[in-house]
N, C-alpha and C positions, 0 to 999 in steps of 0.2 A: 665317292668322298676316299681321299687316301687317308691309311694308314698313318697313323702317329709311329717316327720314326723312334720319338723315345721308348715307344712302349711294343715296341720290336725289341727293339735291345733287351728288353725285361721277360719276355714273353721266352718258353720253351715246352715242349712236346709234354703232356700229363701223361704219356705210355714211358716216352724212353729218356725222357729232361734232357733233348738234346735244342740247339737252337733252331727256330725256326727261318726258313727261306721266305720272304714275301715273293708272289706274283704277280705281279699289280697287272698284267693281261687278263687274269683269269680272276680276282683277287681274291686270294689263298694264300695262308700261308704253309708251306711245303715242307713237312717231316720226312725229313730221306730214308732215315733208318729204320721210321715206324711206316712208313709208306703209306701215309697217310697227306691229306689235303685240308685243312681246315677250311671253312669260309668264313672272310670278314663279310658282315653284313653294313651297312650303313655305317663303315668306319669300329665296328665291333668285332674285333674276333669273336669266332663260337669256340670254344675252344674243350669240346667235347667229343669227343672219339669215337662215339656214335650216330654224331652228325657230320663228321670226315667225309669224303670221298677215301677210297684206294686208290693209289698210284701205282703203274707199271715203274717197276726199274730199269 
């Protein structure tokens, strides 16, 4: 299920408050400054830092 583009434009990282980048291939929202990738499950972003995957710069 694809993420709603209007929803994406309103979401920010709860830690850094930066805009998120949607990675369609991995179905994640990327926060570069925070170094986190938030999962999207059934079209719903899981915006909990404890649920996010740490990414490498």
